[in-house]
Biotite code that builds the C-alpha atoms (Angstrom):
import biotite.structure as struc

atoms = struc.array([
    struc.Atom([-17.413, 1.892, -13.009], chain_id="A", res_id=1, res_name="MET", atom_name="CA", element="C"),
    struc.Atom([-19.227, -1.389, -12.825], chain_id="A", res_id=2, res_name="VAL", atom_name="CA", element="C"),
    struc.Atom([-19.702, -3.048, -16.209], chain_id="A", res_id=3, res_name="PRO", atom_name="CA", element="C"),
    struc.Atom([-23.254, -3.805, -17.216], chain_id="A", res_id=4, res_name="ALA", atom_name="CA", element="C"),
    struc.Atom([-24.279, -7.437, -17.117], chain_id="A", res_id=5, res_name="ALA", atom_name="CA", element="C"),
    struc.Atom([-24.334, -9.030, -20.535], chain_id="A", res_id=6, res_name="SER", atom_name="CA", element="C"),
    struc.Atom([-26.962, -11.570, -21.559], chain_id="A", res_id=7, res_name="PRO", atom_name="CA", element="C"),
    struc.Atom([-24.298, -14.295, -21.480], chain_id="A", res_id=8, res_name="ALA", atom_name="CA", element="C"),
    struc.Atom([-23.723, -13.682, -17.728], chain_id="A", res_id=9, res_name="HIS", atom_name="CA", element="C"),
    struc.Atom([-27.263, -13.833, -16.430], chain_id="A", res_id=10, res_name="GLU", atom_name="CA", element="C"),
    struc.Atom([-27.989, -15.981, -13.391], chain_id="A", res_id=11, res_name="HIS", atom_name="CA", element="C"),
    struc.Atom([-30.484, -16.061, -10.580], chain_id="A", res_id=12, res_name="ASP", atom_name="CA", element="C"),
    struc.Atom([-29.466, -14.368, -7.308], chain_id="A", res_id=13, res_name="HIS", atom_name="CA", element="C"),
    struc.Atom([-32.599, -15.484, -5.487], chain_id="A", res_id=14, res_name="THR", atom_name="CA", element="C"),
    struc.Atom([-31.301, -19.010, -4.870], chain_id="A", res_id=15, res_name="GLN", atom_name="CA", element="C"),
    struc.Atom([-30.619, -20.002, -1.277], chain_id="A", res_id=16, res_name="GLY", atom_name="CA", element="C"),
    struc.Atom([-27.020, -21.117, -1.867], chain_id="A", res_id=17, res_name="HIS", atom_name="CA", element="C"),
    struc.Atom([-23.726, -19.528, -2.792], chain_id="A", res_id=18, res_name="SER", atom_name="CA", element="C"),
    struc.Atom([-22.402, -20.150, -6.274], chain_id="A", res_id=19, res_name="HIS", atom_name="CA", element="C"),
    struc.Atom([-18.721, -19.460, -5.629], chain_id="A", res_id=20, res_name="GLY", atom_name="CA", element="C"),
    struc.Atom([-18.307, -15.760, -6.315], chain_id="A", res_id=21, res_name="HIS", atom_name="CA", element="C"),
    struc.Atom([-19.733, -12.605, -4.874], chain_id="A", res_id=22, res_name="ASP", atom_name="CA", element="C"),
    struc.Atom([-20.805, -9.457, -6.616], chain_id="A", res_id=23, res_name="HIS", atom_name="CA", element="C"),
    struc.Atom([-19.638, -6.861, -4.132], chain_id="A", res_id=24, res_name="THR", atom_name="CA", element="C"),
    struc.Atom([-17.708, -3.983, -5.649], chain_id="A", res_id=25, res_name="HIS", atom_name="CA", element="C"),
    struc.Atom([-16.822, -2.009, -2.549], chain_id="A", res_id=26, res_name="ALA", atom_name="CA", element="C"),
    struc.Atom([-13.606, -0.416, -3.830], chain_id="A", res_id=27, res_name="HIS", atom_name="CA", element="C"),
    struc.Atom([-13.945, 0.718, -7.416], chain_id="A", res_id=28, res_name="VAL", atom_name="CA", element="C"),
    struc.Atom([-12.561, 3.909, -8.905], chain_id="A", res_id=29, res_name="HIS", atom_name="CA", element="C"),
    struc.Atom([-10.818, 4.887, -12.100], chain_id="A", res_id=30, res_name="ASP", atom_name="CA", element="C"),
    struc.Atom([-7.446, 6.521, -12.665], chain_id="A", res_id=31, res_name="ALA", atom_name="CA", element="C"),
    struc.Atom([-9.038, 9.953, -12.976], chain_id="A", res_id=32, res_name="ALA", atom_name="CA", element="C"),
    struc.Atom([-9.977, 9.887, -9.286], chain_id="A", res_id=33, res_name="SER", atom_name="CA", element="C"),
    struc.Atom([-7.040, 8.363, -7.367], chain_id="A", res_id=34, res_name="PRO", atom_name="CA", element="C"),
    struc.Atom([-6.784, 8.077, -3.608], chain_id="A", res_id=35, res_name="HIS", atom_name="CA", element="C"),
    struc.Atom([-6.183, 11.358, -1.777], chain_id="A", res_id=36, res_name="PRO", atom_name="CA", element="C"),
    struc.Atom([-2.757, 11.905, -0.264], chain_id="A", res_id=37, res_name="ALA", atom_name="CA", element="C"),
    struc.Atom([-2.400, 10.853, 3.364], chain_id="A", res_id=38, res_name="GLN", atom_name="CA", element="C"),
    struc.Atom([-0.313, 12.581, 6.005], chain_id="A", res_id=39, res_name="ASP", atom_name="CA", element="C"),
    struc.Atom([2.903, 10.697, 6.704], chain_id="A", res_id=40, res_name="ALA", atom_name="CA", element="C"),
    struc.Atom([3.565, 10.203, 10.412], chain_id="A", res_id=41, res_name="PRO", atom_name="CA", element="C"),
    struc.Atom([7.292, 10.650, 9.767], chain_id="A", res_id=42, res_name="TRP", atom_name="CA", element="C"),
    struc.Atom([9.219, 12.146, 6.871], chain_id="A", res_id=43, res_name="SER", atom_name="CA", element="C"),
    struc.Atom([12.933, 12.708, 6.352], chain_id="A", res_id=44, res_name="ILE", atom_name="CA", element="C"),
    struc.Atom([12.013, 15.826, 4.390], chain_id="A", res_id=45, res_name="LEU", atom_name="CA", element="C"),
    struc.Atom([10.645, 17.456, 7.555], chain_id="A", res_id=46, res_name="ARG", atom_name="CA", element="C"),
    struc.Atom([13.820, 16.796, 9.557], chain_id="A", res_id=47, res_name="MET", atom_name="CA", element="C"),
    struc.Atom([16.339, 19.552, 10.164], chain_id="A", res_id=48, res_name="THR", atom_name="CA", element="C"),
    struc.Atom([19.760, 19.281, 8.545], chain_id="A", res_id=49, res_name="MET", atom_name="CA", element="C"),
    struc.Atom([21.355, 18.440, 11.887], chain_id="A", res_id=50, res_name="ALA", atom_name="CA", element="C"),
    struc.Atom([18.816, 15.659, 12.475], chain_id="A", res_id=51, res_name="ALA", atom_name="CA", element="C"),
    struc.Atom([19.448, 14.292, 8.974], chain_id="A", res_id=52, res_name="ARG", atom_name="CA", element="C"),
    struc.Atom([23.201, 14.250, 9.551], chain_id="A", res_id=53, res_name="LEU", atom_name="CA", element="C"),
    struc.Atom([22.759, 12.561, 12.934], chain_id="A", res_id=54, res_name="ALA", atom_name="CA", element="C"),
    struc.Atom([20.487, 9.913, 11.389], chain_id="A", res_id=55, res_name="ALA", atom_name="CA", element="C"),
    struc.Atom([22.970, 9.327, 8.577], chain_id="A", res_id=56, res_name="ALA", atom_name="CA", element="C"),
    struc.Atom([25.827, 8.974, 11.089], chain_id="A", res_id=57, res_name="ALA", atom_name="CA", element="C"),
    struc.Atom([23.778, 6.500, 13.144], chain_id="A", res_id=58, res_name="ALA", atom_name="CA", element="C"),
    struc.Atom([22.963, 4.398, 10.086], chain_id="A", res_id=59, res_name="VAL", atom_name="CA", element="C"),
    struc.Atom([26.602, 4.496, 9.026], chain_id="A", res_id=60, res_name="CYS", atom_name="CA", element="C"),
    struc.Atom([27.750, 3.406, 12.495], chain_id="A", res_id=61, res_name="ALA", atom_name="CA", element="C"),
    struc.Atom([25.309, 0.474, 12.479], chain_id="A", res_id=62, res_name="VAL", atom_name="CA", element="C"),
    struc.Atom([26.460, -0.628, 9.040], chain_id="A", res_id=63, res_name="LEU", atom_name="CA", element="C"),
    struc.Atom([30.149, -0.412, 10.038], chain_id="A", res_id=64, res_name="TRP", atom_name="CA", element="C"),
    struc.Atom([29.371, -2.400, 13.195], chain_id="A", res_id=65, res_name="ALA", atom_name="CA", element="C"),
    struc.Atom([27.839, -5.105, 11.009], chain_id="A", res_id=66, res_name="MET", atom_name="CA", element="C"),
    struc.Atom([30.958, -5.129, 8.790], chain_id="A", res_id=67, res_name="VAL", atom_name="CA", element="C"),
    struc.Atom([33.281, -5.437, 11.794], chain_id="A", res_id=68, res_name="PHE", atom_name="CA", element="C"),
    struc.Atom([31.157, -8.219, 13.295], chain_id="A", res_id=69, res_name="LEU", atom_name="CA", element="C"),
    struc.Atom([31.183, -10.079, 9.965], chain_id="A", res_id=70, res_name="ALA", atom_name="CA", element="C"),
    struc.Atom([34.973, -9.809, 9.771], chain_id="A", res_id=71, res_name="MET", atom_name="CA", element="C"),
    struc.Atom([35.534, -11.352, 13.221], chain_id="A", res_id=72, res_name="ARG", atom_name="CA", element="C"),
])
């Protein structure tokens, strides 16, 4: 919703110069109409159990490699 202009905020928009702020309200919506859900290109919830375990093992191996490199 765009608030109505009050008498204290009246000014002329017909002037040929910019006065420092614009009045474009291109992206306005309230909490009752949030953005629609978007499809995720990748989700761990769609992975099989074997793929999840393999990903967890790969992350674990990378983290252990970082620990061993830090200890050298």
